[in-house]
Wavefront OBJ file of the C-alpha trace (Angstrom):
o trace
v 5.887 33.359 45.290
v 6.356 30.700 47.948
v 5.537 31.959 51.430
v 8.913 30.966 52.877
v 10.707 32.804 50.054
v 8.762 35.972 50.859
v 9.743 35.599 54.508
v 13.407 35.282 53.549
v 13.211 38.462 51.459
v 11.483 40.319 54.286
v 14.115 39.279 56.833
v 16.884 40.270 54.423
v 15.297 43.715 54.062
v 15.184 44.078 57.859
v 18.897 43.318 58.043
v 19.690 45.784 55.236
v 17.710 48.466 57.097
v 19.858 47.887 60.157
v 17.277 46.299 62.431
v 18.773 44.590 65.472
v 19.677 40.908 65.493
v 17.084 40.308 68.204
v 14.328 41.939 66.127
v 15.173 39.869 63.062
v 15.238 36.666 65.124
v 11.843 37.480 66.629
v 10.291 38.007 63.188
v 11.930 34.803 61.944
v 10.530 32.777 64.854
v 6.956 34.058 64.488
v 6.822 33.894 60.678
v 8.401 30.406 60.640
v 5.649 29.237 62.988
v 3.030 30.743 60.669
v 4.710 29.113 57.649
v 4.613 25.656 59.263
v 0.992 26.125 60.228
v 0.043 27.201 56.677
v 1.781 24.159 55.173
v -0.334 22.020 57.484
v -3.385 23.666 55.910
v -2.078 23.019 52.397
v -1.075 26.656 51.802
v 2.454 27.147 50.474
v 2.201 30.306 48.362
v 1.968 33.872 49.629
v -0.883 34.762 47.293
v -3.047 31.981 48.719
v -3.059 33.353 52.262
v -6.400 34.883 53.222
v -7.769 36.852 56.144
v -9.582 33.706 57.287
v -6.307 31.770 57.383
v -4.740 34.446 59.562
v -7.699 34.598 61.933
v -7.622 30.825 62.286
v -3.885 30.934 62.961
v -4.347 33.574 65.653
v -7.010 31.423 67.265
v -4.469 28.593 67.270
v -1.955 30.883 68.980
v -4.441 31.897 71.688
v -5.354 28.313 72.549
v -2.082 26.448 71.923
v 0.496 25.336 74.451
v 4.246 25.864 74.132
v 4.525 22.231 73.067
v 1.894 22.762 70.342
v 3.955 25.676 69.034
v 7.047 23.485 68.762
v 8.923 24.771 71.800
v 10.895 21.854 73.210
v 10.308 21.390 76.931
v 7.839 24.280 76.991
v 5.056 22.218 78.509
v 1.463 23.418 78.475
v 2.172 27.125 78.977
v 0.113 29.452 76.787
v 1.086 32.787 75.292
v 0.671 35.791 77.553
v -1.778 38.336 76.151
v 1.014 40.881 75.682
v 3.047 38.328 73.699
v 0.010 37.445 71.604
v -0.534 41.131 70.763
v 3.124 41.366 69.734
v 2.680 38.347 67.420
v -0.294 40.057 65.753
v 1.759 43.226 65.219
v 4.628 41.287 63.648
v 2.330 39.409 61.279
v 0.592 42.627 60.217
v 3.977 44.286 59.606
v 5.067 41.412 57.348
v 1.969 41.455 55.172
v 1.987 45.246 55.000
v 5.560 44.985 53.668
v 4.487 42.375 51.114
v 1.769 44.736 49.878
v 4.111 47.742 49.742
v 6.655 45.659 47.798
v 3.859 44.673 45.375
v 4.172 40.980 46.168
v 0.461 41.099 46.988
v -2.361 43.059 45.376
v -3.965 43.570 48.790
v -3.044 43.110 52.441
v -4.932 40.126 53.939
v -3.973 41.236 57.466
v -5.454 44.723 57.093
v -8.629 43.828 59.000
v -6.930 41.915 61.807
v -7.598 43.541 65.155
v -5.375 43.365 68.211
v -6.976 42.867 71.613
v -6.593 45.794 73.970
v -4.121 45.370 76.780
v -5.063 46.491 80.245
v -2.714 49.278 81.247
v -0.862 48.394 84.415
v 1.571 50.388 86.485
v 5.049 49.001 85.914
v 6.448 47.605 89.154
v 9.967 48.914 89.744
v 12.721 48.286 92.254
v 12.789 50.212 95.521
v 16.147 51.545 96.804
v 16.302 48.955 99.590
v 15.769 46.155 97.044
v 18.611 47.471 94.884
v 20.793 47.659 97.977
v 19.911 44.045 98.782
v 21.057 43.004 95.298
v 24.276 44.973 95.676
v 24.803 43.495 99.123
v 24.522 39.994 97.656
v 27.625 40.663 95.521
v 30.798 39.416 97.183
v 33.077 42.264 96.144
v 36.111 40.421 97.538
v 35.900 38.134 94.507
v 36.452 38.787 90.836
v 32.935 37.771 89.765
v 31.279 39.549 92.678
v 32.906 42.890 91.895
v 31.914 42.503 88.242
v 28.305 41.701 89.222
v 28.252 44.743 91.496
v 29.398 46.932 88.602
v 26.738 45.465 86.289
v 23.884 46.202 88.719
v 25.248 49.724 89.279
v 25.490 50.497 85.540
v 22.042 49.072 84.717
v 20.474 51.142 87.484
v 22.350 54.352 86.720
v 22.009 54.428 82.934
v 18.809 52.573 82.004
v 20.577 50.972 79.042
v 19.287 47.753 77.479
v 20.995 44.493 78.398
v 22.091 44.030 74.766
v 23.733 47.454 74.951
v 25.401 46.546 78.255
v 27.051 43.377 76.964
v 28.079 45.195 73.774
v 30.049 47.891 75.608
v 33.715 48.153 74.637
v 36.492 49.507 76.838
v 36.792 52.434 74.439
v 33.137 53.313 75.106
v 33.894 54.135 78.737
v 35.107 57.639 79.646
v 35.575 57.769 83.403
v 37.170 61.197 83.300
v 34.067 62.795 81.809
v 31.735 60.298 83.540
v 29.951 58.938 80.492
v 29.376 55.904 78.290
v 29.003 55.659 74.533
v 26.158 53.246 73.818
v 25.231 51.564 70.533
v 21.478 51.018 70.523
v 18.857 49.724 68.132
v 19.637 50.311 64.485
v 23.305 50.822 65.469
v 22.496 54.354 66.617
v 25.032 55.758 69.058
v 24.296 57.951 72.061
v 26.171 59.174 75.146
v 24.865 58.397 78.647
v 26.068 60.000 81.872
v 27.436 58.158 84.911
v 26.843 58.976 88.578
v 30.099 59.630 90.523
v 29.631 56.620 92.830
v 29.125 54.385 89.790
v 32.329 55.746 88.231
v 34.193 54.639 91.367
v 32.670 51.175 91.119
v 33.701 50.883 87.455
v 37.211 52.101 88.224
v 37.542 49.439 90.920
v 36.232 46.753 88.541
v 38.671 47.778 85.797
v 41.654 47.893 88.109
v 41.045 44.814 90.230
v 38.507 42.384 88.769
v 38.585 42.606 84.979
v 42.341 41.813 84.651
v 41.708 38.461 86.344
v 39.447 37.121 83.579
v 41.187 34.746 81.160
v 39.710 36.485 78.110
v 41.157 39.872 79.073
v 44.123 39.301 76.738
v 42.016 39.142 73.583
v 38.648 40.769 74.324
v 37.964 44.499 74.289
v 34.508 44.110 75.842
v 33.930 45.906 79.126
v 32.202 43.052 80.925
v 33.735 39.591 80.762
v 32.696 36.103 81.812
v 34.645 32.958 82.478
v 34.607 31.904 78.830
v 34.816 35.264 77.117
v 32.657 38.393 76.742
v 29.576 38.317 78.955
v 26.320 37.491 77.138
v 22.696 38.543 77.623
v 21.967 35.091 78.977
v 24.907 35.428 81.364
v 23.556 38.704 82.783
v 20.154 37.127 83.373
v 21.795 34.202 85.134
v 23.730 36.622 87.362
v 20.572 38.511 88.337
v 18.685 35.293 89.100
v 21.507 34.238 91.411
v 21.603 37.617 93.130
v 17.858 37.518 93.776
v 18.260 34.202 95.565
v 21.290 35.390 97.520
v 19.540 38.633 98.487
v 16.476 36.777 99.746
v 14.109 38.649 97.427
v 12.318 35.569 96.071
v 9.539 35.772 98.665
v 8.957 39.449 97.863
v 8.696 38.615 94.173
v 6.149 35.875 94.915
v 4.060 38.262 97.042
v 4.149 40.941 94.340
v 6.158 43.301 96.542
v 9.155 43.222 94.209
v 9.193 42.995 90.404
v 10.707 39.965 88.732
v 14.351 40.994 88.530
v 15.373 40.844 84.882
v 17.660 43.331 83.115
v 14.801 45.436 81.731
v 13.368 46.145 85.175
v 16.399 48.363 85.812
v 15.470 50.347 82.685
v 11.928 50.815 84.033
v 13.324 51.773 87.444
v 15.708 54.314 85.937
v 12.983 55.953 83.840
v 10.417 56.094 86.629
v 12.830 57.476 89.227
v 14.150 60.016 86.702
v 10.657 61.350 86.110
v 9.720 61.271 89.795
v 12.768 63.428 90.517
v 11.536 65.956 87.929
v 13.701 64.952 84.998
v 12.941 66.310 81.520
v 10.997 63.912 79.288
v 12.910 64.865 76.134
v 16.269 64.238 77.801
v 15.017 60.951 79.204
v 13.969 59.898 75.704
v 17.463 60.701 74.417
v 19.126 58.841 77.284
v 16.995 55.735 76.710
v 17.660 55.798 72.961
v 14.009 55.962 71.954
v 13.073 56.937 68.410
v 10.794 59.708 69.683
v 9.487 61.358 72.830
v 6.101 59.803 72.045
v 7.556 56.327 72.580
v 8.958 57.364 75.967
v 5.673 58.980 76.928
v 3.573 55.949 76.009
v 5.843 53.505 77.827
v 6.858 55.407 80.941
v 4.708 58.499 81.445
v 1.338 56.816 81.974
v 1.945 56.818 85.744
v 2.634 60.561 85.882
v 0.561 63.666 85.272
v 3.527 65.841 84.344
v 7.310 66.020 84.414
v 9.114 69.242 85.294
v 12.031 70.270 83.115
v 15.233 69.977 85.170
v 18.620 69.142 83.806
v 21.287 67.404 85.904
v 21.942 63.652 85.552
v 23.444 63.448 89.046
v 20.255 64.877 90.539
v 17.921 62.430 88.752
v 19.862 59.169 88.781
v 18.357 56.442 91.006
v 21.944 55.651 91.993
v 21.752 58.814 94.133
v 19.390 56.970 96.488
v 21.521 53.857 96.881
v 24.340 53.511 99.404
v 27.517 52.431 97.621
v 30.420 51.149 99.745
v 33.431 53.415 99.963
v 36.924 52.249 99.024
v 37.617 51.394 102.668
v 34.588 49.124 102.839
v 35.689 47.122 99.802
v 38.201 44.481 100.787
v 41.553 45.216 99.202
v 43.029 41.761 99.634
v 43.753 39.286 96.896
v 40.633 38.409 94.941
v 39.307 34.899 94.698
v 38.306 33.599 91.273
l 1 2 3 4 5 6 7 8 9 10 11 12 13 14 15 16 17 18 19 20 21 22 23 24 25 26 27 28 29 30 31 32 33 34 35 36 37 38 39 40 41 42 43 44 45 46 47 48 49 50 51 52 53 54 55 56 57 58 59 60 61 62 63 64 65 66 67 68 69 70 71 72 73 74 75 76 77 78 79 80 81 82 83 84 85 86 87 88 89 90 91 92 93 94 95 96 97 98 99 100 101 102 103 104 105 106 107 108 109 110 111 112 113 114 115 116 117 118 119 120 121 122 123 124 125 126 127 128 129 130 131 132 133 134 135 136 137 138 139 140 141 142 143 144 145 146 147 148 149 150 151 152 153 154 155 156 157 158 159 160 161 162 163 164 165 166 167 168 169 170 171 172 173 174 175 176 177 178 179 180 181 182 183 184 185 186 187 188 189 190 191 192 193 194 195 196 197 198 199 200 201 202 203 204 205 206 207 208 209 210 211 212 213 214 215 216 217 218 219 220 221 222 223 224 225 226 227 228 229 230 231 232 233 234 235 236 237 238 239 240 241 242 243 244 245 246 247 248 249 250 251 252 253 254 255 256 257 258 259 260 261 262 263 264 265 266 267 268 269 270 271 272 273 274 275 276 277 278 279 280 281 282 283 284 285 286 287 288 289 290 291 292 293 294 295 296 297 298 299 300 301 302 303 304 305 306 307 308 309 310 311 312 313 314 315 316 317 318 319 320 321 322 323 324 325 326 327 328 329 330 331 332 333 334 335
């Protein structure tokens, strides 16, 4: 079988098994790069791939620049070690699948070894840094009130950015202070909301969201100027807030993490555990497949976590000062 045909079948199987679009795209990108490299070595069929080919390809990955890997405008930047380890895992998963599907008599990647990553404490946002981001939102404007609500929800729930932009109006239950979230593999879960965050969302729904042009045809909770807000749009918003909040110098000095959507997930998990939250309930809230995943990712900085039970008590939003209704300008919003 041709190597590219095997890749197509593998990606199709991932889609059938309900893997996320992002996961499938990541596999496609890595395996397409491997396919192009193999063609350059005169290898076009799956059965011809050997362990030595794979080791040579991994050496290419370690030493290549973004430009060498076909990334337009990527310059001379090399893969981070963590990204390289991820590439190895993806390649091993593909060839293991080929062996299990009997496309190969043996797995040529079976003896590939991943380099060990140095375990580092995950840098998370401090309350005053979150408040600086919130303070950079001009809540007298439509976009500013929306941005304020986005930061509040990311901090309070720990949901993934893909889950955030996928929220529908029907997923929000302000009366019972919760969100219905569709996570990886289309699995649904319910996440609680802190009372102050409920007030922020209510204000956004009543005042800001109706002023977006796409409100007449989109059921998404968070909207942008051209339609439903995207993952890229959220990242752009956070980059702008960092500049407006004056946090760039702190990021450069290592006093503040790089503010991307996932750092709010890390912040939520760490603060939840520091407050004594239950690990099993945290795992459920984050939408992890097992408690072991949560433990490996977030518990390395802690010796133990006491079993307590109230979302309001553990939410990092409890430590952030949210403006009251009187502090939010009630005049006509600017677009």
